[in-house]
C-alpha positions as CSV (number, residue, x, y, z in Angstrom):
1,M,116.9,97.4,124.4
2,L,116.3,99.9,121.6
3,T,115.0,103.3,122.4
4,P,111.8,104.4,120.3
5,H,114.1,106.5,118.1
6,Q,116.5,103.6,117.5
7,S,113.6,101.3,116.8
8,A,112.1,103.6,114.3
9,S,115.4,104.2,112.5
10,H,115.9,100.4,112.5
11,Q,112.5,100.0,111.0
12,V,113.2,102.7,108.4
13,G,116.4,101.0,107.6
14,E,114.7,97.7,107.1
15,S,111.9,99.2,105.0
16,A,114.7,101.0,102.9
17,S,116.5,97.7,102.5
18,K,113.4,95.9,101.3
19,I,112.6,98.7,98.8
20,A,116.1,98.7,97.6
21,H,115.9,95.0,97.0
22,R,112.9,95.5,94.7
23,W,115.0,98.1,92.7
24,G,117.9,95.9,92.2
25,G,119.6,96.0,95.6
26,E,121.2,99.4,95.3
27,I,120.2,101.3,98.4
28,R,122.3,104.2,97.4
29,I,119.7,105.1,94.7
30,F,117.5,106.1,97.8
31,D,120.0,108.5,99.3
32,R,117.9,111.4,98.4
33,G,114.7,109.9,99.7
34,F,111.8,108.1,98.2
35,L,108.1,108.8,97.8
36,S,105.3,106.3,98.3
37,V,102.7,106.6,95.6
38,P,99.3,104.9,95.6
39,V,99.1,102.3,92.6
40,R,95.5,103.7,92.3
41,F,97.1,107.0,91.1
42,L,99.7,105.5,88.9
43,R,97.1,103.3,87.1
44,G,94.3,106.0,87.1
45,Y,95.7,109.5,86.5
46,A,95.3,109.5,82.8
47,K,91.8,108.1,82.9
48,G,88.4,109.4,84.1
49,A,86.5,112.5,83.6
50,R,89.6,114.8,84.3
51,P,92.6,112.9,83.1
52,L,96.1,114.2,83.8
53,S,98.9,114.5,81.3
54,T,102.0,112.7,82.3
55,S,103.8,116.1,83.0
56,E,100.9,117.2,85.3
57,A,101.1,113.9,87.1
58,M,104.9,114.3,87.4
59,L,104.5,117.8,88.8
60,L,102.0,116.6,91.4
61,L,104.5,113.8,92.4
62,L,107.4,116.3,92.6
63,V,105.3,118.7,94.8
64,M,104.5,115.7,97.0
65,T,108.2,115.1,97.7
66,F,108.2,118.5,99.5
67,K,105.3,117.4,101.8
68,W,107.1,116.3,105.0
69,G,104.2,116.7,107.4
70,E,100.8,118.3,107.9
71,D,101.7,121.6,106.5
72,N,101.3,122.4,102.8
73,P,104.5,122.2,100.7
74,F,105.8,125.3,99.0
75,P,108.5,124.6,96.5
76,S,109.3,127.5,94.1
77,Y,108.4,127.2,90.4
78,T,112.0,127.6,89.6
79,R,113.1,124.6,91.7
80,L,110.4,122.5,90.3
81,A,111.2,123.5,86.8
82,R,114.9,122.5,87.3
83,M,113.8,119.2,88.6
84,M,111.5,118.5,85.5
85,G,113.8,120.1,82.9
86,V,111.3,122.7,81.9
87,S,110.7,126.4,82.3
88,P,109.2,128.0,85.3
89,R,106.4,129.1,83.1
90,M,105.6,125.5,82.0
91,I,105.4,124.7,85.8
92,S,102.9,127.4,86.2
93,R,100.8,126.1,83.3
94,Y,100.8,122.5,84.7
95,A,99.9,123.9,88.2
96,S,97.0,125.8,86.6
97,C,95.9,122.7,84.9
98,L,96.1,120.6,88.2
99,E,94.0,123.5,89.8
100,R,91.4,123.6,87.1
101,K,91.1,119.8,87.2
102,G,90.6,119.8,90.9
103,Y,93.8,118.2,92.1
104,I,95.4,121.1,94.0
105,S,94.6,124.5,95.3
106,R,97.4,127.1,95.2
107,I,97.6,129.5,98.2
108,R,99.3,132.6,96.9
109,R,101.7,134.2,99.4
110,R,102.9,137.7,98.9
111,G,106.6,138.0,98.2
112,T,107.4,134.3,98.4
113,T,106.5,130.9,97.0
114,N,103.0,129.5,96.7
115,E,101.7,126.8,99.0
116,F,100.3,123.8,97.3
117,D,97.1,122.4,99.1
118,L,97.2,118.8,98.0
119,S,94.1,117.6,99.9
120,P,92.0,117.8,96.6
121,A,94.4,115.4,95.1
122,F,94.1,113.0,98.0
123,D,90.2,113.1,97.6
124,R,90.4,112.7,93.9
125,I,92.8,109.8,94.1
126,G,90.7,108.0,96.7
127,A,87.7,108.3,94.4
128,M,89.3,106.7,91.5
129,P,87.8,103.6,90.4
130,V,89.3,100.3,91.2
131,T,90.0,98.3,88.1
132,R,89.3,94.7,87.6
133,A,93.0,93.9,87.5
134,E,93.4,95.5,91.0
135,D,90.5,93.4,92.2
136,R,92.1,90.3,90.9
137,Y,95.4,91.4,92.5
138,R,93.8,91.9,95.9
139,E,92.0,88.4,95.6
140,N,95.2,86.7,94.7
141,L,97.1,88.5,97.5
142,E,94.4,87.4,100.0
143,R,94.6,83.8,98.7
144,L,98.3,83.9,99.3
145,K,98.0,85.3,102.9
146,N,95.5,82.6,103.7
147,A,97.6,79.9,102.3
148,E,100.6,81.1,104.3
149,N,98.5,81.2,107.5
150,M,97.4,77.7,106.9
151,D,100.9,76.5,106.5
152,L,101.8,77.8,110.0
């Protein structure tokens, strides 16, 4: 019998394997981890009353890779800049734009890196309108599930 830890590890392994299959079967491309991103965000970040630039959206996603639990992430601008291939000053500008557009709140900490409160982003993403294409996708998915259940 598997312990809860072994069971969770097994489930993560299975999930990673399924995800890797969607990405060509190469599980090693996930050796640094992966980030689940709501499709609602991917399809809606550039639309609406306060659209994000691609760079702003990428910064938000990169900051999210540092959120491992309930606590706010606090990566340095220098580290984020290296990851995005831009200067720390550009990261500061993107962060200012994200804050002005209501996606993040920066919590300044003396003598160290800022914390990024991402809860405004979660609220904004949750409020993004669902497109007709998403509605059709959900309807088709529901039909497929119903058809599979009928075959059982």
